[in-house]
Phi, psi and omega in degrees: 000138182234146178223140175204135171227186186288350179246343189220140174229129183226138169226119182208164180298320179214135175256102189304321187283355171239008178277099189290356170282354177262148189297308185294315175299320181298312182291326179298317177298322178293329189248342177271124180292152182295336177289344178259076182299119178263141177268176183296321178300316178302313180295319179302312181302311180301317177301316182293316181301311176297320181291318174297314180297328175300329184270346186274120184253053176205178178301132175246138174252101185272129177241116174251106184260005179239104191295343177289346182244031180293337178300346175300323187301303183292332178298310182289324179296327177295317188275322188282141178281141182298332185302337183283340175059048180297150172247149187233122187240117190239137174276126179076152177262007181258092185286144177265080187219144173300126181281093179231162178293320181298311176300317179298318180296319180295315182295312183296322179294331181273355183033067180294152174256132182256150187221152180272335182229158178292328182292322179298319173304306185301316179305316185286312185298320183283349174273351181276157173268159173110182179288133179259131182228105187246137170238121183218151181275140182296341181284344178271062191303309182300309176296326179295320176293321177298313179302322182290318179298319182288331183291339187305328182251019184226166173267136173160193184218136167250119174262122182263109185279136179214065185292346180263002184056045181288155177296126184254016181297322181295321177293315180301314179292321177301319181294308184302322178295346179251014179062038176245140181257119181269128176277109183264140179252161185296342178269008172081004167279173183203162173227145168247116187242123181239110180239000000 
């Protein structure tokens, strides 16, 4: 199996994040429109977010601040139990999701809250009780730094999407200056996990 984009080339017997015999890649293919081409890093981030959310047995407050990753919403709606009363906070009300009845039903059932700005999402999500799960693009530096500052005293995870493989040293230093450790991945994406 081979994968190649402008930043990454992989050749392996099986590339797990695109293997549709696995649940998350299959659901990603089901919900992500073909016009929204996901790179390996994006698919890997979706797998991490789904894996973490599967193991959290309490309310999750999901914030998707990167519109290219809206497909996470129906994936988590499919996996998560209603008893946790999760909240979903999404940037814009025009979802980048494949238009299917199954996706629509999952989204309607998850009752997402839509916001015009990333700051509005952060204000809302950090006012909630429970585990915070944020997905944000590294290019959105100011909201990312605001989220990092607010996460210092909360339980949760910030997944930093970096599809263009931008230098993440500034964000790493920002975290270290606040005595927070950023989990860096080989594809230049990162996670801040507070448990």
